[in-house]
Structure formats: structure tokens, C-alpha cells
N, C-alpha and C positions, 0 to 999 in steps of 0.2 A: 504494499500499500504506500504509494508516494505522497508525502505530505511535508510541508515546510511552513514555518512562520514567517510571514511577510508583513511589511509595513505598507498598508494600502489606503488610498483615499476612501472615506465612507461613501462618496458619490459613486464609487466603482462597485459598490455592493448592492446587488438588487435583492429586494425582500423575496423570501421564499414563495414560490407560486402556490396559491391556495392556502397560505398561512392562516390557520384558524383562530389564532390567539390575538386578542386585542392588545394594543399598546396604549395604555391610558396615561395621560400626563397628570397623574394624581400625586399624593404626598410621597408615596414610595418612589415614584419616578423622579420627584424633586430631590429626594435623598440620594438616589443613584447618580443624578447629574452633579450634585455637590461633591460626591465622592470622586467622580471622574475629574472634576475641576481641581480637586485637592491633590489626588494621588495618581491621576491618570487611569487608564484601563489595565487592571491588574491581571485579568484572565482574557486570553486571546479569544476573538470571535472565531466561529467555524464556518468556512464557505467552501464551495467547489467551483472549479472553472466552468464558466457558462458563456459560450459565444466569445465576444471580445472582452467580457468582464468576469464577474464572479456572482454566484448566487449564494445569498446568506442562508445558512442552515440553522445556526444558533447565534444569538447575540443581537436580536432586533432592538431591544430596548437600549443596549449599549451603543448601537449604531446611531440611534435617534439622539441620545445624550451627546454623542461626539458632534453630531451635526448642529445641535443647539449651541454647543460651545465653540463651534467653528474650528475644530481640530482638522488639521491637514491630513493626518494619517492615523490609523488605528492598527494594533497587532492582530493579524488574521491567520489562523491555521488553515491552510489551503490543502484540501484533500480530494483526491479523485474519488467519486462516489457514483454508484448507479442511482437512478431515480428512487427506486425502492429503499436503498440503504439511506439515502438522504431524508426520505419521509420518516423512517423509524427514528433516526437520530434527531430530527427536528421535533417530533412528538415527544420522545423521551426527555429531551432537554428542557421542555416546558412543563411537563406534568408535575414537577416538584413545586412549582409556584403555588403560593397560597391564594385563596379566593378565586379560583378559576370559575367562570361562568359555566352553567350547564351547556350552552350551546358551543363553548369552546372545547369542553370534554367531549361532547357528542361528535363533532366533526373531526377532532383529533383522533379519537379511538377509531372512527370509521376509516380515516386516511391510513392509520397503521394497519388496520385489519386487511384492507384492500392490498397494501404493500406486501404484507406477509403472505397473503394468499397467492400473490403473483410470484413471490420468491419461492414458495412451496411448489409451484407448477414448474418453475424454471431451473431450480437448483436440485440439490441432492435429496434423496429419500429421507435423510435424517431430519432435514428442515420440514419436509412435508409431514413427517410423523409428529413432530413437535408442535406443528401449527394448530393453534386453538385459540379461543377467546382469552384463556388464561394468559397466553403469551402476549396479548395485547396489553394486558394490565401488569406486566412485569415491573414496571417503574412506578406503579401506583399501589394503593392498598385496596383497590376496588375488587369485588368479587366477580366471578364470570357473569352471573345473572345481572349484577348491576351494570357492568360494561354493556351487556346486550340491551339493557333498558336505556342507557345513555344513547347508544347508536340509534335506537328507535326515534329519538327526538329529531334526527336529521330529516324525518318525514313530515315534520310539522312545516306549515307555511310560515313565512318569515314574521308576520305580526304576532302569531301565537307564540313563536319561539322567543321573541323579544319580551313577551309578557312573562314567560318562564324565567328569562334572565333577570327581570325586574322583580320577581317574586310575586307577581299578581296571580299567576297560575302555579300551583304546586307541582312538584316533580312527578308524583304518582298519577295525578289526573292527566298530566301532560303526556305521559307514556300511553295511556289509554287513548287519548285523543289523536295520537299519531297514527292510529289505525283507520281514521276517518279518511275519505276520499279528499282530494284537493278542493273539490267544489263544496263538499260538506264543511270543511274547515273554513273556507271563505265565507260561507253563510253564518257559521258560528261566530266568526270574528265580527261580522256586521251586527249580529244580535248582541254580543258582549258590549259593543260600543253604544248601541241603542239602549240597552237595559242597565248598563253599568253593573253587570253582574258576571261572575265567573262560575264555571261548573265545579262541583264537589267531585270527590273520587267516585262515589256511588253514581252520580249523574253522568260522569264520563264513561264509566263502565256500561251503563245503559245505552248511551249513544253509540259506543262501539258495537254492542250486540245488535242494535237496530240497523246500523250501517251494513253489517254483514249480511243481513237479509233485505237490504235495499229499502228499508222503511224509515230512514232518518230524513224526513222532509223538513223544509223550513218551518213549517207549523209545528212539528214535533219538537225541533230544536227550541223554538220559542217557549213551548209548553213546559219543557224540562228545565230551561234556564231560569224561568220566572217562578218556579216553584219556591215556597218558603223553606229555607233550610233551618233545621232545628238550632244550629248554632248562630243563626242570624236574627233570632226573635228579639234579643236584646244585645246590641253591639255598639261599641264605640268605634267609628271609622275615621282615620286620619289619612288624607292624601299624601302620597309619597312626595309630591311636588312641594307641598307646604313644609315638610320636614327636612328636605334635601339641604337647605342652606345652613342647617345647624350641624351637619355631619360631613366627613370627607366624601369626595365624589365616588370613591371606591365602595362606600358602604352599601350593602344590600338592604332591603326592607327588614329582613330578619335581624341583621346587625343593629339597625336602628331601633327596632323593637326591644332587643336585649338591652341596649344602652339606656333606653327610656325607663324600662322596668328597673334597671340598677339604680338609676337616679331616684326613682319613686321609693324604692326599698330604703335607700340611704336616708331620704327625707323622713320616711316613717320611723326608722329607728331613732334618728335625731330627736323627733318630736316626742317619741315614746320615753326616751331618757329624760327629756326636760320635764315631762309630766310626772315622773317618778321622784324628781328632787323636792 
């Protein structure tokens, strides 16, 4: 395997084709940028020759930080790789990141599974025998079934998948909704906007079952979506948009909820101590 560390202009590094991971300019990225400003890039980026330049396999956030800082060159480990090898390395190098979005995991796992399947067909029997969904999750703590469920999310239309990323649709209902046809999902998205309601797990399972027998009409979607859910009879609802300014951009709705509950718990304990004095 030919590889060498070179000093290359970040402008010569093309982002990986189909890179499924977002690069957010959040607080963590700000810390990375300050680290690069103070100490430089300590760990080389990984790229492969591509046409007249290089395709970046690992180090997209470091490249962006270098561009922001106006660095002329960055250290890059240049390695010859096949398309499948590059996909596997790209996915594995990013799976260790914290707070990955469901959509990022979904498309990353699918890309790696497709690459491994192709390798299994094109290389030795040993690779083919080892090929499985467990192999996809080698660099993560996910189980085989969980990886399969994540991959199902790639069948969601973009608006619904965005709602999953934002925490408006929970993971398990989203998996069930992924079995709906594209047309049914588009109708569901329209109904969600009109009714300001999202399906529960049980409702999503019913929609999936009705879709299988071609009985999930727009009228049925409306009827299911507008049912009163037991946990919505008494509920305090706070729009994410109203809370976002109080939290880092990278915070999910679940993280916001945890932070709010923690503050309320601390306030309750303080008040309780004062009353006991």
C-alpha cells in the first residue's frame, strides 16, 4: 500500500463524494478551529489521489478549520484506495463522533454495507464469509438489529427524515414509517404540517400494516393522525424554535429537555432547602 504524508493546499482536497456527515460550525467546531490556530493540525488528514487533485476520506472538519484560518497547506496522508476501501475508512473514521444525527448514521451504515457487499463479491471467500451487518457496526456499539433499523431510515422522504433528526418524530415510529410508499409518506408529511401532529409508535405500526394491503388512503392517514393520544390529554408543549436561542446549535430536543429538567430540579432542591431553614 503506497502512502506518504504531504503538505497540500486545503483547496486541492475535494470532499468525499456522498459524504453523509454534516459539518456544523458549532461550539465544538469553534474549539477545533482555536486548537488549529494555536497548535496547528496535529493529526494528518487522509486522502486518496483523484484526477488532478485529491479526494478527502477523513478530516473534513479539520480541512474547513484550515480554510477558515487561511492556512496555505495542511498535512495529508495520501493513500491509494479503491472506492470500497475509501467508503469503509470514511465511515469508520466518523462513527466515533458524539451526537451523530439519525440520518448521518443511516446513510453511513448503508454506504458501508454496500461497499462491504461489493468487496465480498469482488475479493476472497474469507471476506465474503465474514460479510454481515455485524461487520458494518465494527467501529460502533450498535447491534445488528439496530443497524438494520438505522438503514431503514434511508427509505424516508427528506422532510420526514429531517423531523427525525430534529427529534419531532421518534426513532421507532420513524422505522415503521419507512415502509410506507413515497406517495404515502408525502401525504403523511402534508397532514403533519396541517394538523401539527406526529404519529406515535402504535399509529405508525398501523399505517405500515395498512400500507401493506394498499388501504392507507389520505383519509385514513388523517383519521389516524388526528386521534387523541393518551399521553396528549394533558401536555405542556414548547416549540423547539423558541428554545433554540438558549442552547448550543448542536443540541437536540432531547438534550434541551434534559437541560431544562435539570435546571428545574436544581431550583426545586434550592427552594426545598430554604423552606427547611
